[in-house]
C-alpha positions in Angstrom: 19.3 -14.3 -16.9 21.1 -11.7 -18.9 23.3 -9.2 -17.1 21.7 -6.5 -19.3 20.1 -4.3 -16.7 17.8 -2.7 -19.2 15.8 -5.9 -20.0 12.1 -5.7 -19.1 12.4 -9.0 -17.3 14.1 -7.3 -14.4 11.3 -4.9 -13.6 7.8 -5.2 -12.1 5.0 -3.0 -13.5 4.3 -0.2 -11.0 0.5 -0.5 -11.3 0.5 -4.3 -10.7 2.9 -3.8 -7.8 0.5 -1.3 -6.3 -2.3 -3.9 -6.6 -0.2 -6.3 -4.6 0.3 -3.7 -1.9 -3.5 -3.2 -1.6 -3.9 -7.0 -1.4 -1.6 -6.9 1.6 -3.9 -4.3 3.2 -6.9 -6.6 2.4 -4.9 -9.5 4.0 -5.1 -7.5 7.3 -8.9 -7.4 7.0 -8.8 -11.2 6.4 -6.9 -11.8 9.7 -9.4 -13.3 12.1 -7.0 -12.9 15.0 -7.6 -9.1 14.9 -10.6 -7.5 16.6 -13.6 -7.1 14.1 -13.5 -3.3 13.8 -9.7 -3.4 13.2 -10.5 -5.7 10.3 -13.3 -3.5 9.1 -10.8 -0.5 9.2 -8.5 -2.3 6.8 -11.4 -3.0 4.5 -12.2 0.7 4.5 -8.6 1.5 3.8 -8.5 -1.0 0.9 -11.6 0.7 -0.6 -10.4 4.3 -0.3 -7.0 3.2 -1.7 -8.7 1.6 -4.7 -10.9 4.6 -5.3 -7.8 6.8 -5.6 -6.1 4.2 -7.8 -9.0 4.3 -10.2 -9.4 8.1 -10.1 -5.7 8.7 -10.9 -3.8 5.7 -12.2 -6.4 3.8 -14.2 -7.8 7.1 -15.5 -4.3 8.0 -16.7 -3.9 4.7 -18.5 -7.3 5.1 -20.1 -6.3 8.6 -21.3 -3.1 7.2 -22.8 -5.1 4.5 -24.5 -7.7 6.9 -26.0 -4.8 9.2 -27.2 -3.3 6.1 -28.9 -0.1 6.7 -26.9 1.7 3.4 -26.2 4.2 4.7 -23.7 5.9 1.9 -21.6 8.0 1.9 -18.5 11.0 -0.3 -17.8 8.7 -3.4 -17.7 7.6 -2.6 -21.4 3.8 -3.2 -20.7 1.6 -0.9 -22.9 -1.4 0.9 -21.4 -3.7 -1.6 -23.0 -1.8 -4.5 -21.5 -1.8 -2.9 -18.1 -5.5 -2.2 -18.1 -6.3 -5.8 -19.1 -4.1 -7.1 -16.2 -5.6 -4.6 -13.7 -9.1 -5.7 -14.6 -8.3 -9.4 -14.4 -6.6 -8.9 -11.1 -9.4 -6.9 -9.5 -12.2 -9.1 -10.8 -10.3 -12.2 -9.4 -9.9 -10.5 -6.0 -13.6 -9.6 -6.0 -14.6 -13.0 -4.4 -12.0 -12.6 -1.7 -13.5 -9.2 -0.9 -17.0 -10.6 -0.6 -15.8 -13.4 1.6 -13.8 -11.1 3.8 -16.8 -8.8 4.4 -19.1 -11.8 5.3 -16.5 -13.0 7.8 -16.2 -9.6 9.5 -20.0 -9.3 9.7 -20.2 -12.7 11.4 -17.5 -11.7 13.9 -19.2 -8.5 14.7 -22.5 -10.4 15.3 -20.8 -12.3 18.1 -20.2 -8.9 19.8 -23.8 -7.7 19.4 -23.0 -5.4 16.4 -25.0 -5.8 13.3 -24.9 -4.5 9.7 -28.3 -5.3 8.2 -30.4 -4.2 5.3 -33.8 -2.6 6.0 -35.7 -5.8 5.0 -33.7 -7.8 7.6 -34.8 -5.6 10.5 -37.5 -6.6 13.0 -40.8 -4.7 13.0 -39.8 -2.3 15.8 -36.5 -1.4 14.1 -38.3 -0.9 10.8 -40.7 1.5 12.5 -37.8 3.5 13.9 -36.0 3.7 10.6 -39.2 4.7 8.8 -39.5 7.7 11.1 -35.9 8.6 10.5 -36.4 8.3 6.7 -39.4 10.7 6.6 -37.9 13.2 9.1 -34.2 13.3 7.9 -33.8 11.6 4.6 -36.9 12.2 2.5 -36.6 16.0 2.5 -33.0 16.0 1.1 -32.8 13.1 -1.4 -33.5 13.9 -5.0 -35.8 11.8 -7.2 -35.0 12.2 -10.9 -37.1 11.2 -13.8 -35.3 10.2 -17.0 -37.3 10.5 -20.2 -37.6 12.6 -23.4 -38.3 15.8 -21.3 -36.0 14.9 -18.4 -32.4 14.4 -19.5 -30.0 12.0 -17.8 -28.3 14.1 -15.1 -24.6 14.8 -14.7 -23.2 12.5 -12.0 -20.3 13.9 -10.0 -17.3 11.9 -9.1 -18.1 9.2 -6.5 -21.9 9.9 -6.9 -24.0 7.4 -5.1 -27.6 6.6 -5.6 -30.2 4.2 -7.1 -31.3 3.4 -10.6 -35.0 2.4 -10.8 -37.4 0.7 -13.2 -41.0 2.0 -12.5 -44.5 1.2 -13.9 -47.4 3.5 -13.8 -51.2 2.6 -13.7 -51.2 2.4 -17.5 -48.4 -0.1 -17.3 -46.0 2.3 -19.0 -42.4 1.5 -18.1 -40.2 4.4 -16.9 -36.7 4.8 -15.6 -35.5 7.1 -12.9 -32.7 7.8 -10.4 -32.5 8.7 -6.8 -29.5 10.7 -5.7 -28.3 10.2 -2.2 -26.3 13.4 -1.1 -23.0 13.0 0.6 -24.2 15.1 3.6 -26.3 12.1 4.7 -24.7 9.3 6.7 -24.1 6.1 4.8 -25.5 4.0 7.6 -28.6 4.7 9.8 -27.8 3.6 13.3 -30.3 2.0 15.7 -28.4 1.1 18.9 -25.6 -1.3 17.7 -27.3 -2.0 14.4 -26.1 -0.2 11.2 -28.5 -0.1 8.2 -27.1 0.9 4.8 -28.9 4.0 3.7 -29.3 2.7 0.1 -31.4 -0.2 1.5 -33.6 2.2 3.3 -34.1 4.5 0.3 -34.7 1.5 -1.9 -37.5 0.3 0.4 -39.3 3.6 0.3 -38.5 4.4 -3.4 -42.2 4.4 -4.3 -42.8 7.2 -1.9 -40.6 9.4 -4.1 -42.5 8.6 -7.3 -46.2 8.7 -6.4 -48.5 6.7 -8.7 -45.6 4.4 -9.8 -44.9 0.9 -8.8 -41.2 -0.1 -8.3 -40.3 -3.1 -10.5 -36.5 -3.1 -10.0 -33.8 -1.1 -8.4 -30.0 -1.1 -8.4 -27.8 0.9 -6.1 -24.9 2.4 -8.1 -21.7 4.5 -7.7 -19.6 6.1 -10.4 -15.9 7.1 -10.5 -14.4 9.7 -12.7 -10.9 10.8 -13.7 -10.0 13.1 -10.8 -6.5 14.2 -11.8 -6.4 18.0 -12.1 -4.4 19.5 -15.0 -3.3 23.0 -14.5 -1.5 25.1 -17.1 0.5 27.2 -14.6 2.2 29.3 -17.2 -1.2 30.5 -18.4 -2.5 31.3 -14.9 -2.7 35.0 -14.0 -4.3 33.9 -10.7 -3.2 30.5 -9.5 -5.8 30.4 -6.8 -8.6 31.0 -9.3 -7.3 28.4 -11.7 -6.9 25.8 -8.9 -10.5 26.4 -7.9 -11.6 25.9 -11.4 -9.6 22.7 -11.5 -11.3 21.4 -8.3 -14.7 22.1 -9.9 -13.6 20.2 -13.1 -12.7 17.1 -10.9 -16.5 16.3 -11.0 -16.5 16.6 -14.8 -13.7 14.1 -15.6 -14.4 11.2 -17.9 -16.2 8.2 -16.3 -13.9 5.3 -15.6 -15.8 2.9 -13.3 -19.4 1.8 -12.4 -20.1 -0.1 -9.2 -23.4 -1.9 -8.7 -25.0 -3.7 -5.8 -27.4 -6.6 -5.8 -28.5 -9.0 -8.5 -27.7 -6.4 -11.3 -30.9 -6.2 -13.2 -29.9 -6.4 -16.9 -32.5 -3.9 -18.0 -31.3 -1.3 -15.4 -27.6 -2.0 -16.2 -28.4 -1.5 -19.9 -30.2 1.8 -19.0 -27.2 3.1 -17.1 -24.7 2.0 -19.7 -26.6 3.7 -22.5 -25.7 7.0 -20.8 -22.4 6.2 -19.1 -20.4 4.8 -22.1 -18.2 2.3 -20.0 -16.4 -0.9 -20.9 -18.0 -4.0 -19.4 -14.6 -4.7 -17.6 -15.1 -1.4 -15.6 -18.3 -2.6 -14.1 -18.1 -4.2 -10.6 -21.2 -5.9 -9.1 -21.2 -6.6 -5.3 -23.4 -9.0 -3.6 -23.2 -7.8 0.0 -20.5 -5.3 0.6 -21.3 -1.5 0.6 -20.5 0.2 -2.7 -18.4 2.8 -0.8 -16.1 0.8 1.4 -14.7 4.1 2.8 -18.1 4.6 4.4 -17.2 1.8 6.9 -15.2 4.4 8.7 -18.5 5.6 10.2 -18.8 2.3 12.0 -15.1 1.9 12.8 -15.1 5.4 14.4 -18.1 4.8 16.7 -16.6 5.5 20.2 -19.1 3.1 21.8 -17.4 0.3 19.9 -13.8 1.3 20.6 -13.3 -2.0 22.5 -13.5 -3.8 19.1 -10.3 -2.2 17.7 -6.7 -2.7 18.8 -6.0 -0.8 22.0 -5.2 2.9 21.4 -1.7 3.9 22.1 -1.1 7.2 23.8 2.1 8.7 22.3 4.8 9.7 24.9 6.8 12.8 25.3 10.1 11.8 26.8 12.1 13.9 29.2 13.4 16.6 28.9 10.8 17.6 26.2 7.9 16.9 28.6 9.0 19.7 30.9 11.9 21.7 29.5 11.8 24.7 27.2 12.0 23.1 23.7 14.6 25.6 22.4 16.8 25.1 25.4 16.6 21.3 24.9 17.6 21.7 21.2 20.5 23.9 22.3 21.9 21.1 24.4 21.6 18.3 21.7 20.0 17.3 18.4 16.7 15.5 19.0 15.2 12.8 16.9 11.6 11.5 17.5 9.9 8.5 16.0 6.2 9.1 15.7 3.7 8.0 16.7 5.5 6.2 19.5 7.1 9.5 20.4 4.4 12.2 20.6 4.0 14.8 17.9 3.3 17.4 20.6 6.9 18.7 20.6 6.5 19.6 16.9 3.4 21.6 17.6 5.1 23.2 20.6 8.1 24.1 18.4 5.8 26.5 16.5 3.3 27.5 19.2 6.1 28.4 21.7 8.0 30.4 19.0 4.8 32.2 18.2 4.5 33.7 21.7 8.1 34.3 22.7 9.4 37.9 22.4 12.8 36.8 21.2 11.4 35.1 18.1 12.1 37.1 14.9 10.7 34.8 12.2 9.0 31.5 11.5 9.2 29.8 8.1 7.8 26.5 7.1 6.3 24.3 4.4 2.7 22.9 4.6 1.7 20.0 2.3 -1.1 18.2 4.2 -1.9 20.2 7.3 -5.4 18.6 7.8 -8.8 20.2 8.4 -8.1 21.3 12.0 -4.5 22.5 12.4 -3.1 23.8 15.7 0.1 24.6 13.7 -1.7 27.0 11.4 -3.5 28.6 14.3 -0.1 29.1 16.0 1.3 30.7 12.8 -1.7 33.1 12.7 -1.0 34.0 16.4 2.6 34.6 15.5 1.6 37.2 12.9 -0.6 38.9 15.4 2.4 39.0 17.8 4.4 40.8 15.2 6.6 37.9 14.0 7.7 37.6 10.4 5.8 34.5 9.1 6.5 32.9 5.8 4.6 29.8 4.8 4.7 27.7 1.6 1.3 26.1 1.2 1.4 23.5 -1.5 -1.9 23.9 -3.2 -1.2 21.0 -5.6 -1.3 18.3 -2.8 -3.7 15.9 -4.4 -7.1 15.6 -2.6 -6.0 18.1 0.0 -6.3 21.1 -2.3 -9.4 22.5 -0.6 -8.0 22.3 2.9 -4.8 23.9 1.8 -6.6 26.6 -0.1 -8.5 27.5 3.0 -5.4 27.6 5.2 -3.5 29.7 2.6 -6.3 32.3 2.6 -6.5 32.3 6.4 -2.7 32.9 6.7 -2.7 35.5 4.0 -5.7 37.3 5.6 -3.8 37.3 8.9 -0.8 39.0 7.3 1.6 36.1 6.7 3.7 35.9 3.6 2.2 32.9 1.7 3.8 31.2 -1.3 1.5 28.8 -3.2 4.2 26.6 -4.7 6.8 26.5 -7.4 5.7 26.4 -11.1 5.8 22.9 -12.6 7.0 21.4 -9.3 5.3 20.2 -6.1 7.0 21.3 -2.9 7.0 18.1 -0.8 9.8 19.0 1.6 9.0 19.0 5.3 10.9 21.8 7.1 10.3 24.5 9.7 12.7 27.2 10.8 12.5 29.5 13.8 14.9 32.4 14.0 15.5 33.9 17.5 17.6 36.7 18.8 20.2 35.4 21.2 22.0 38.5 22.6 23.5 40.4 19.7 23.2 37.5 17.3 20.4 35.6 15.5 20.2 31.9 16.0 18.3 29.4 13.8 16.4 26.3 15.0 15.3 23.8 12.4 12.8 21.0 12.3 13.2 18.5 9.4 10.8 15.5 8.9 9.7 12.6 6.8 6.0 13.3 7.3 3.5 16.1 7.2 2.7 18.8 9.8 -0.5 17.1 10.6 -1.1 16.1 14.3 -4.0 13.8 13.2 -2.1 11.6 10.8 0.9 11.7 13.1 -1.0 9.4 15.4 -1.4 6.7 12.8 1.7 7.2 10.5 5.2 6.3 11.5 7.5 9.2 10.7 10.7 10.8 11.9 11.2 14.3 13.3 14.6 15.8 13.7 15.4 19.1 15.6 18.8 20.8 15.4 20.3 24.2 16.1 23.5 23.5 14.2 24.6 26.5 12.2 25.2 24.6 9.0 21.6 23.4 9.0 20.3 26.8 9.8 22.2 28.4 6.9 20.8 25.8 4.5 17.3 26.3 5.8 17.6 30.0 5.1 18.9 29.4 1.6 16.1 26.9 1.0 13.3 29.4 2.0 15.0 32.1 -0.1 14.8 29.7 -3.0 11.1 29.2 -2.4 10.2 32.9 -2.2 12.7 34.3 -4.8 13.5 33.8 -8.5 16.5 31.6 -7.7 17.3 28.7 -10.0 17.6 25.3 -8.4 19.7 26.0 -5.3 22.4 23.5 -4.2 22.6 23.3 -0.4 25.8 22.5 1.5 24.6 20.2 4.3 21.1 19.2 3.3 20.3 17.8 -0.2 17.5 19.1 -2.3 15.7 17.6 -5.3 15.3 17.9 -8.2 19.1 18.6 -8.4 20.9 16.9 -5.5 19.1 13.9 -4.0 19.2 11.4 -6.8 22.9 11.9 -7.8 23.9 11.6 -4.1 21.9 8.4 -3.6 23.4 6.9 -6.7 26.9 7.8 -5.6 26.3 6.4 -2.1 24.9 3.1 -3.5 27.8 2.8 -5.9 30.4 3.5 -3.2 28.8 1.0 -0.7 28.6 -1.6 -3.5 32.4 -1.5 -3.9 32.8 -2.8 -0.3 31.4 -6.1 -1.6 30.4 -8.5 1.2 31.5 -5.9 3.7 28.9 -3.5 2.4 25.3 -3.1 3.6 22.6 -0.8 2.3 19.2 -0.4 3.9 16.6 1.7 2.1 13.2 2.3 3.7 10.6 4.1 1.6 7.0 4.0 0.5 7.8 3.1 -3.1 10.8 2.1 -5.3 10.2 2.9 -8.9 13.1 4.9 -10.2 15.0 2.8 -12.8 18.4 4.4 -12.2 18.2 3.6 -8.5 17.1 0.1 -9.2 20.0 -0.5 -11.6 22.5 0.9 -9.1 21.1 -1.5 -6.5 21.4 -4.4 -8.9 25.0 -3.5 -9.5 25.7 -3.3 -5.8 24.2 -6.7 -5.4 26.3 -8.1 -8.2 29.4 -6.9 -6.3 28.3 -8.9 -3.2 26.9 -6.0 -1.2 24.0 -6.9 1.1 20.9 -4.8 0.2 17.8 -4.8 2.5 14.9 -2.9 1.2 11.8 -2.0 3.3 9.3 -0.8 0.8 5.7 -0.5 2.0 4.0 -0.1 -1.4 5.2 -0.2 -5.0 8.4 -2.0 -5.7 9.5 -2.4 -9.4 12.8 -4.1 -8.4 12.9 -7.9 -8.7 14.8 -9.6 -5.8 16.4 -13.1 -5.7 17.4 -13.2 -9.4 20.5 -15.3 -9.8 23.5 -13.2 -10.8 21.5 -10.0 -10.6 19.8 -9.5 -7.2 20.9 -12.5 -5.2 21.9 -10.2 -2.3 18.7 -8.1 -2.3 15.7 -8.7 0.0 12.5 -6.7 -0.2 10.2 -6.4 2.8 6.9 -4.7 3.3 5.4 -4.0 6.7 1.6 -3.7 7.0 0.1 -3.3 10.5 -1.5 -1.0 13.0 0.4 2.0 11.7 1.0 3.2 8.2 4.8 3.0 7.5 5.8 6.4 6.1 9.4 7.3 6.8 12.1 7.5 4.2 15.4 6.3 5.7 18.6 5.6 3.7 21.4 3.8 5.5 24.9 3.0 4.1 27.2 1.0 6.5 30.5 2.4 5.3 29.6 5.9 4.3 31.1 8.8 6.4 27.5 9.8 7.2 25.7 6.5 7.5 22.1 7.6 7.8 19.8 10.0 6.0 16.1 10.8 6.4 14.1 12.3 3.6 10.7 13.5 2.4 11.5 11.9 -1.0 10.5 8.4 -2.1 12.5 6.5 -4.6 10.3 7.5 -7.5 11.0 9.8 -10.5 8.2 12.2 -9.4 10.1 12.7 -6.0 13.6 12.7 -7.3 13.2 14.8 -10.5 9.7 16.5 -10.4 9.4 17.7 -6.8 11.2 19.9 -4.3 12.3 17.5 -1.6 14.9 17.4 1.2 17.2 14.7 2.4 18.8 15.3 5.8 22.1 13.7 7.0 22.0 12.4 10.6 25.4 13.3 11.8 25.1 12.4 15.5 26.2 8.8 16.2 23.7 8.2 18.9 20.8 9.2 16.6 22.2 7.1 13.8 22.3 4.1 16.2 18.7 4.8 17.2 17.6 4.7 13.6 19.6 1.6 12.8 18.0 -0.2 15.6 14.5 0.7 14.3 15.5 -0.6 10.9 17.0 -3.9 12.3 13.9 -4.4 14.4 11.7 -4.1 11.3 13.9 -6.5 9.4 13.4 -9.0 12.2 9.6 -8.6 12.4 7.8 -11.9 11.9 4.3 -10.7 12.5 3.7 -7.7 10.1 6.4 -8.3 7.5 6.0 -9.6 4.0 8.8 -10.6 1.6 8.7 -10.0 -2.1 9.4 -13.0 -4.3 11.0 -13.1 -7.7 7.7 -13.8 -9.4 6.1 -10.6 -7.9 4.1 -12.3 -5.2 4.5 -11.5 -1.5 4.8 -14.1 1.3 4.0 -13.4 4.9 7.2 -14.1 6.9 6.8 -17.3 8.9 6.8 -17.2 12.7 10.0 -18.9 13.8 10.9 -18.5 17.4 9.8 -15.5 19.4 7.0 -13.4 18.0 8.3 -10.0 16.9 5.7 -7.3 16.1 7.7 -4.1 15.5 4.7 -1.8 16.2 3.9 -3.5 19.5 7.5 -3.6 20.6 8.0 0.0 20.0 4.8 1.0 21.8 6.0 -1.0 24.8 9.6 0.2 24.6 8.9 3.9 24.4 6.4 3.6 27.2 9.1 1.9 29.3 11.6 4.6 28.5 9.1 7.3 29.3 8.4 5.8 32.7 12.1 5.4 33.4 13.2 8.9 32.3 10.4 11.2 33.2 12.3 12.4 36.2 15.7 12.4 34.5 17.3 15.2 32.5 19.4 15.3 29.3 21.1 13.2 27.3 18.1 11.0 27.0 18.7 10.4 23.2 22.1 8.9 23.8 20.8 6.7 26.6 17.8 5.6 24.5 20.1 4.5 21.6 22.3 2.5 24.0 19.3 0.9 25.6 17.9 0.0 22.2 21.2 -1.6 21.2 21.2 -3.6 24.4 17.5 -4.6 24.4 17.2 -5.5 20.7 
């Protein structure tokens, strides 16, 4: 292999790498050792992931193709070549998907849980469903005739319904549609039996077209381009133009048609005559629901909670479980690893500040706060208590725009100073600052994180929270928020690092420096994705110098490991399990500051097109804690996959003692919680020492 680091042979395509990631999610659904609803959960995740991939990534490639733009990345694949390979990959995986669903249905059956079509129900069940249909479904579904006087309707993004072939008494053939609104549940539930709503509507379709006989029907679902383009410089009112963008999401070009059943040729021809789609963008399913995300309705049934993995209750370790949070931060920097450590202290950080008389100001960024946010409520309370509250609400957070728009208005109505983002940049940094009066001075308390201020996702995403009252961090936090609210050009911070100016150059410098230590060097980078070509080249060069490089990349990885003379010393792992791996952690063995946490992934969008923060972990005890988490994950032989030079991933074989990093951390934090709940500070130092000893 040539040592030319620009050759396309050294890079995986990002879209095909993402498909490999989603296949690893599907592999969890295929794992028959997992409880059946845990498997169904991963099938739902696979489906919602694929929906977004089509709405954004495939839509983008199609737009490039239509515009005759043959842009290529480091892998040199054109949009046409990528689309062809995506279609081939997904159609090949289709059979695996069907087999997986059938296997899960059989496993659920042994537990008395059934997913059946209407025709498979017994007489009594059919009678119950019939009553539900006429009372709750019939009044709200929409029958639509399609003929010379009734035009084919506009179908919104992810529209779901049935296409019909009908015959009247004069034997005249007609086509029609039945729209099934999103407000209806996707499954009708009778005890522990779940009936897909499309099978119910299909059975009673003739009731919606009196005088017509149903000849054929096909459930269908459409996907549109959902990427919102906003010309910010032309926007007098950003809120107004964002709302218009959200409305336009349902008008994007059609990019996928999903069908269920035998796929009647006449009906498919009828749909395609209006939808203008390529045959490769049609997916026909035999048994699985068209909307795999709808399976969350079954997974979330509380009566069936025994059929998922046991729920872990996050722990709040002493002294945070009893002591004033600001007094605790005064004594020592605190680092939490969610969801094993509870997210409650983060909520408490804001809610306690909101009510205390010595609080002067609260400032924070919100990217994905979720539909029900105790943090936003606390911020509103703080305004009412007379505190200065400044919040940057990133309205461009994809698919969370409506939630964020609602929170922005609520905060603004309460009297908070709300910033809606930075022109041409997304603000993805996770930071909160509380300023308190301590005697005659003001003191700053800062929370920095790798994840969002969202208590719901904090229970299923792994992330790191870091609290400090160090003056240097407080000064940088103040400068950062001034940058967000003022007209400043890109600010350079002194202790923290901010993209788009600082993070990438620093990472490249740290990688180069560590590489010069040769066999004595060690780099560990943990992120969601590795795409940036400059970072990949720097890692190749470090490997060529003999430096050990361990990458823990959950999703997309464009770097090719194990190439002789190029990446011999690089391993790439991906951990897929009970929790979604989400932290960004960057470790350099011989650096003065060995460990950094960040909101930024190793992608151009994060490093050069977003406002992100990277935080140095200067306390040795906290560095040791993070290192032990990384080493534990690199030792995992239950959830870990290894990337091969050909782009495939192999599940790490079980050799010796089973190591499941998620289970071990659940048990470990519970053990520490039980041992320390009566103890007082320096629990962080003790925790790091115990982790060193135990792992």
